[in-house]
C-alpha positions as a LaTeX table, in Angstrom:
\begin{tabular}{lrrr}
\hline
Residue & $x$ (\AA) & $y$ (\AA) & $z$ (\AA) \\
\hline
Met1 & 0.01 & 0.01 & 0.01 \\
Lys2 & 2.79 & 2.41 & 0.93 \\
Tyr3 & 4.65 & 1.67 & $-2.33$ \\
Tyr4 & 1.42 & 2.19 & $-4.33$ \\
Leu5 & 0.64 & 5.51 & $-2.65$ \\
Lys6 & 4.22 & 6.70 & $-3.05$ \\
Asn7 & 4.08 & 6.06 & $-6.78$ \\
Leu8 & 0.68 & 7.77 & $-6.92$ \\
Val9 & 1.26 & 11.03 & $-5.02$ \\
Glu10 & 4.94 & 11.65 & $-5.63$ \\
Ala11 & 6.16 & 12.99 & $-8.96$ \\
Asn12 & 7.27 & 10.25 & $-11.34$ \\
Lys13 & 6.75 & 9.21 & $-14.93$ \\
Ser14 & 4.07 & 6.59 & $-14.39$ \\
Lys15 & 0.67 & 7.12 & $-16.03$ \\
Gln16 & $-1.14$ & 6.82 & $-12.70$ \\
Ser17 & 0.98 & 9.54 & $-11.15$ \\
Arg18 & 0.46 & 11.87 & $-14.11$ \\
Arg19 & $-3.28$ & 11.33 & $-14.12$ \\
Phe20 & $-3.46$ & 11.94 & $-10.36$ \\
Ala21 & $-1.39$ & 15.11 & $-10.76$ \\
Leu22 & $-3.69$ & 16.36 & $-13.51$ \\
Phe23 & $-6.73$ & 15.51 & $-11.40$ \\
Ile24 & $-5.31$ & 17.51 & $-8.47$ \\
Gln25 & $-4.57$ & 20.46 & $-10.77$ \\
Phe26 & $-8.15$ & 20.33 & $-12.01$ \\
Leu27 & $-9.51$ & 20.32 & $-8.44$ \\
Ile28 & $-7.24$ & 23.23 & $-7.46$ \\
Ile29 & $-8.58$ & 25.34 & $-10.32$ \\
Leu30 & $-12.14$ & 24.20 & $-9.64$ \\
Ser31 & $-11.89$ & 25.08 & $-5.95$ \\
Val32 & $-10.47$ & 28.54 & $-6.71$ \\
Ile33 & $-13.28$ & 29.18 & $-9.21$ \\
Thr34 & $-15.95$ & 28.12 & $-6.69$ \\
Phe35 & $-14.28$ & 30.29 & $-4.05$ \\
Ser36 & $-14.55$ & 33.24 & $-6.45$ \\
Ile37 & $-18.18$ & 32.48 & $-7.27$ \\
Glu38 & $-19.02$ & 32.37 & $-3.54$ \\
Thr39 & $-18.12$ & 36.05 & $-3.29$ \\
Leu40 & $-20.92$ & 37.02 & $-5.71$ \\
Pro41 & $-23.82$ & 38.77 & $-3.95$ \\
Asp42 & $-27.36$ & 37.42 & $-3.93$ \\
Leu43 & $-26.50$ & 33.85 & $-4.78$ \\
Lys44 & $-29.44$ & 31.46 & $-4.73$ \\
Pro45 & $-29.48$ & 28.92 & $-1.84$ \\
Gln46 & $-29.40$ & 26.06 & $-4.36$ \\
Thr47 & $-26.24$ & 27.49 & $-5.91$ \\
Arg48 & $-24.60$ & 27.75 & $-2.52$ \\
Val49 & $-25.46$ & 24.10 & $-1.82$ \\
Val50 & $-23.78$ & 23.06 & $-5.06$ \\
Leu51 & $-20.70$ & 25.20 & $-4.32$ \\
Asn52 & $-20.45$ & 23.79 & $-0.78$ \\
Ser53 & $-20.69$ & 20.26 & $-2.15$ \\
Ile54 & $-17.90$ & 20.91 & $-4.61$ \\
Glu55 & $-15.83$ & 22.47 & $-1.83$ \\
Ala56 & $-16.36$ & 19.45 & 0.41 \\
Phe57 & $-15.37$ & 17.06 & $-2.36$ \\
Cys58 & $-12.22$ & 19.03 & $-3.21$ \\
Val59 & $-11.17$ & 19.25 & 0.42 \\
Leu60 & $-11.78$ & 15.51 & 0.87 \\
Ile61 & $-9.37$ & 14.74 & $-1.99$ \\
Phe62 & $-6.84$ & 17.33 & $-0.78$ \\
Thr63 & $-7.00$ & 15.82 & 2.69 \\
Phe64 & $-6.38$ & 12.33 & 1.30 \\
Glu65 & $-3.41$ & 13.65 & $-0.70$ \\
Tyr66 & $-1.98$ & 15.47 & 2.34 \\
Leu67 & $-2.27$ & 12.42 & 4.63 \\
Ala68 & $-0.91$ & 10.15 & 1.91 \\
Arg69 & 2.15 & 12.36 & 1.47 \\
Ile70 & 2.76 & 12.26 & 5.22 \\
Tyr71 & 2.38 & 8.47 & 5.20 \\
Val72 & 4.85 & 7.86 & 2.38 \\
Ala73 & 7.37 & 10.55 & 3.39 \\
Asp74 & 10.76 & 9.22 & 4.48 \\
Asn75 & 11.00 & 12.05 & 7.01 \\
Lys76 & 7.47 & 12.90 & 8.10 \\
Leu77 & 8.27 & 15.91 & 10.27 \\
Arg78 & 10.47 & 17.37 & 7.55 \\
Phe79 & 7.58 & 17.14 & 5.08 \\
Ile80 & 4.99 & 18.55 & 7.52 \\
Phe81 & 7.09 & 21.65 & 8.22 \\
Ser82 & 8.35 & 22.03 & 4.67 \\
Phe83 & 7.04 & 24.82 & 2.41 \\
Phe84 & 4.74 & 22.54 & 0.44 \\
Gly85 & 3.67 & 20.69 & 3.55 \\
Ile86 & 2.54 & 23.94 & 5.16 \\
Ile87 & 0.82 & 25.05 & 1.93 \\
Asp88 & $-1.07$ & 21.72 & 1.71 \\
Phe89 & $-2.14$ & 22.02 & 5.33 \\
Leu90 & $-3.29$ & 25.62 & 5.02 \\
Ala91 & $-5.28$ & 24.70 & 1.88 \\
Ile92 & $-7.54$ & 22.36 & 3.85 \\
Leu93 & $-7.47$ & 23.87 & 7.35 \\
Pro94 & $-10.10$ & 26.62 & 6.85 \\
Phe95 & $-12.70$ & 24.11 & 5.67 \\
Tyr96 & $-12.49$ & 22.12 & 8.92 \\
Leu97 & $-12.42$ & 25.22 & 11.08 \\
Thr98 & $-15.73$ & 26.38 & 9.65 \\
Phe99 & $-17.42$ & 23.00 & 9.18 \\
Gly100 & $-20.27$ & 22.06 & 11.51 \\
Ile101 & $-19.46$ & 24.79 & 14.05 \\
Asp102 & $-20.35$ & 28.50 & 13.88 \\
Leu103 & $-16.91$ & 30.01 & 13.98 \\
Arg104 & $-17.66$ & 33.21 & 12.05 \\
Ser105 & $-14.73$ & 35.07 & 13.51 \\
Leu106 & $-12.42$ & 32.48 & 11.91 \\
Arg107 & $-13.86$ & 32.88 & 8.41 \\
Leu108 & $-11.00$ & 35.17 & 7.57 \\
Leu109 & $-8.88$ & 32.02 & 7.48 \\
Arg110 & $-10.87$ & 30.91 & 4.42 \\
Met111 & $-8.63$ & 33.27 & 2.49 \\
Phe112 & $-5.96$ & 30.61 & 2.97 \\
Arg113 & $-7.79$ & 28.62 & 0.34 \\
Leu114 & $-5.95$ & 30.81 & $-2.14$ \\
Phe115 & $-2.85$ & 28.86 & $-1.11$ \\
Arg116 & $-4.18$ & 26.10 & $-3.32$ \\
Leu117 & $-2.82$ & 28.08 & $-6.24$ \\
Phe118 & 0.68 & 27.41 & $-4.85$ \\
Lys119 & $-0.01$ & 23.69 & $-5.03$ \\
Leu120 & 0.10 & 24.01 & $-8.82$ \\
Val121 & 3.83 & 24.57 & $-8.50$ \\
Arg122 & 4.28 & 20.99 & $-7.26$ \\
Tyr123 & 3.08 & 19.58 & $-10.60$ \\
Asn124 & 4.40 & 22.21 & $-13.00$ \\
Lys125 & 7.70 & 21.59 & $-14.76$ \\
Ala126 & 7.72 & 25.15 & $-16.10$ \\
Met127 & 7.75 & 26.49 & $-12.54$ \\
Lys128 & 10.70 & 24.24 & $-11.72$ \\
His129 & 12.58 & 25.58 & $-14.78$ \\
Phe130 & 11.75 & 29.13 & $-13.66$ \\
Ala131 & 12.98 & 28.44 & $-10.14$ \\
Ser132 & 16.21 & 27.01 & $-11.56$ \\
Ala133 & 16.64 & 30.08 & $-13.74$ \\
Met134 & 16.16 & 32.34 & $-10.73$ \\
Met135 & 18.85 & 30.44 & $-8.85$ \\
Val136 & 21.23 & 30.76 & $-11.80$ \\
Ala137 & 20.63 & 34.49 & $-12.11$ \\
Lys138 & 20.21 & 35.36 & $-8.44$ \\
Glu139 & 23.53 & 37.21 & $-8.17$ \\
Gln140 & 22.81 & 39.34 & $-11.22$ \\
Ile141 & 19.27 & 40.03 & $-10.00$ \\
Ile142 & 20.46 & 41.01 & $-6.52$ \\
Leu143 & 23.07 & 43.33 & $-8.04$ \\
Phe144 & 20.43 & 44.79 & $-10.36$ \\
Met145 & 18.06 & 45.39 & $-7.46$ \\
Ile146 & 20.76 & 47.20 & $-5.48$ \\
Ile147 & 21.58 & 49.44 & $-8.47$ \\
Thr148 & 17.86 & 50.08 & $-9.00$ \\
Leu149 & 17.35 & 51.15 & $-5.38$ \\
Met150 & 20.33 & 53.49 & $-5.70$ \\
Leu151 & 18.91 & 54.99 & $-8.89$ \\
Ile152 & 15.50 & 55.48 & $-7.22$ \\
Tyr153 & 17.15 & 57.38 & $-4.41$ \\
Phe154 & 19.33 & 59.54 & $-6.71$ \\
Ala155 & 16.31 & 60.27 & $-8.89$ \\
Ala156 & 14.37 & 61.41 & $-5.79$ \\
Val157 & 17.27 & 63.66 & $-4.76$ \\
Gly158 & 17.52 & 65.17 & $-8.26$ \\
Ile159 & 13.83 & 65.92 & $-8.69$ \\
Tyr160 & 13.71 & 67.34 & $-5.16$ \\
Tyr161 & 16.29 & 70.00 & $-6.04$ \\
Phe162 & 14.54 & 70.86 & $-9.30$ \\
Glu163 & 10.94 & 70.94 & $-8.05$ \\
Asn164 & 11.05 & 71.72 & $-4.32$ \\
Glu165 & 10.57 & 75.47 & $-4.69$ \\
Ala166 & 8.01 & 75.21 & $-7.52$ \\
Gln167 & 5.91 & 72.43 & $-5.90$ \\
Pro168 & 6.60 & 72.26 & $-2.16$ \\
Glu169 & 3.30 & 70.40 & $-1.61$ \\
Tyr170 & 4.51 & 67.45 & $-3.73$ \\
Phe171 & 8.28 & 67.64 & $-3.33$ \\
Ser172 & 8.62 & 68.87 & 0.24 \\
Ser173 & 11.35 & 66.34 & 1.02 \\
Ile174 & 13.37 & 63.59 & $-0.57$ \\
Phe175 & 11.01 & 61.06 & 1.07 \\
Asp176 & 8.03 & 62.66 & $-0.67$ \\
Ser177 & 10.00 & 62.67 & $-3.96$ \\
Leu178 & 10.52 & 58.92 & $-3.71$ \\
Trp179 & 6.98 & 58.27 & $-4.95$ \\
Trp180 & 7.62 & 60.24 & $-8.17$ \\
Ser181 & 10.97 & 58.49 & $-8.53$ \\
Ile182 & 9.46 & 55.00 & $-8.28$ \\
Val183 & 6.57 & 55.56 & $-10.72$ \\
Thr184 & 8.88 & 57.31 & $-13.20$ \\
Leu185 & 11.71 & 54.78 & $-13.15$ \\
Thr186 & 9.22 & 51.93 & $-13.52$ \\
Thr187 & 7.61 & 53.85 & $-16.41$ \\
Val188 & 4.19 & 53.61 & $-14.72$ \\
Gly189 & 3.65 & 57.39 & $-14.67$ \\
Tyr190 & 0.35 & 57.78 & $-12.86$ \\
Gly191 & 0.40 & 61.53 & $-13.59$ \\
Asp192 & $-0.57$ & 62.56 & $-10.05$ \\
Val193 & 2.87 & 64.11 & $-9.48$ \\
Tyr194 & 4.88 & 65.55 & $-12.35$ \\
Pro195 & 7.53 & 68.27 & $-12.88$ \\
Ile196 & 6.61 & 71.76 & $-14.05$ \\
Thr197 & 10.06 & 73.38 & $-14.22$ \\
Val198 & 12.24 & 73.22 & $-17.32$ \\
Gly199 & 15.08 & 71.59 & $-15.35$ \\
Gly200 & 12.70 & 69.09 & $-13.79$ \\
Arg201 & 11.29 & 68.06 & $-17.17$ \\
Ile202 & 14.72 & 67.62 & $-18.72$ \\
Phe203 & 15.79 & 65.59 & $-15.71$ \\
Thr204 & 12.61 & 63.49 & $-16.02$ \\
Phe205 & 13.38 & 62.80 & $-19.69$ \\
Phe206 & 16.72 & 61.18 & $-18.77$ \\
Ile207 & 15.13 & 59.29 & $-15.85$ \\
Leu208 & 12.50 & 57.88 & $-18.20$ \\
Leu209 & 15.23 & 56.65 & $-20.58$ \\
Ile210 & 16.95 & 54.93 & $-17.63$ \\
Gly211 & 13.58 & 53.51 & $-16.57$ \\
Leu212 & 13.15 & 51.79 & $-19.96$ \\
Gly213 & 16.45 & 50.05 & $-19.34$ \\
Ile214 & 15.40 & 49.06 & $-15.82$ \\
Val215 & 12.33 & 47.30 & $-17.25$ \\
Ala216 & 14.30 & 45.58 & $-20.04$ \\
Ile217 & 17.41 & 44.42 & $-18.19$ \\
Pro218 & 15.81 & 41.89 & $-15.75$ \\
Thr219 & 13.76 & 40.46 & $-18.62$ \\
Gly220 & 16.98 & 39.73 & $-20.54$ \\
Ile221 & 18.68 & 38.27 & $-17.48$ \\
Ile222 & 15.78 & 35.93 & $-16.65$ \\
Ser223 & 15.27 & 34.93 & $-20.31$ \\
Ser224 & 18.95 & 33.98 & $-20.65$ \\
Ser225 & 18.91 & 32.04 & $-17.39$ \\
Leu226 & 15.64 & 30.32 & $-18.29$ \\
Thr227 & 17.17 & 29.17 & $-21.60$ \\
Lys228 & 20.16 & 27.75 & $-19.72$ \\
Ala229 & 17.86 & 26.01 & $-17.23$ \\
Ile230 & 15.72 & 24.38 & $-19.94$ \\
Glu231 & 18.60 & 23.24 & $-22.17$ \\
Pro232 & 19.80 & 20.34 & $-19.91$ \\
His233 & 16.23 & 19.01 & $-19.63$ \\
Ser234 & 15.78 & 19.23 & $-23.40$ \\
Glu235 & 18.97 & 17.24 & $-23.97$ \\
Asp236 & 17.82 & 14.55 & $-21.51$ \\
Glu237 & 14.53 & 14.18 & $-23.34$ \\
\hline
\end{tabular}
């Protein structure tokens, strides 16, 4: 029984395991959809009964999967307190806390059902490739983030000196200028705060050019790392 369950719930290349993984993915998506539908106002009582039945069925399967993973785990405590073990537990916990007992104050915990989305990672090869790519490029990404934070600060200092006298209500300090710096460097540009002086507009022009590079550089880094992460798997196949 243990060998059968291990082959069923743990990732491997058997047809049974793949079908079970696809079935779990389907239930995760189904449970998230039903959770979203439950938030609609003025739902009919019959609809709520159907949604609750679907929820109960999904949680029953998730509970079986969670207990089965504990049963087949070589180190049970390690699995229980692992990232995925905690995610699996939080995905089913809110149902039991609000089942059969009026614990309305604990309904906030039902938001943990959104953790089921994280369970998709367990069965998704693309997510594993992405995680590998992030590990490969982590040093470049960290360096890029440090440089970006420095640029945000220097941009806030620059716009402060250009716009402080003209718009003291928006650029009263460097800390207030940080908001403009962030939305400009990320090229979001909400338009709620903008320069009105000639110097400020020229400075903004150069900051916008730098911002385009800030958006493009991490994309290139991650794309390159993702290609390197996928190549070994492609060669194996």
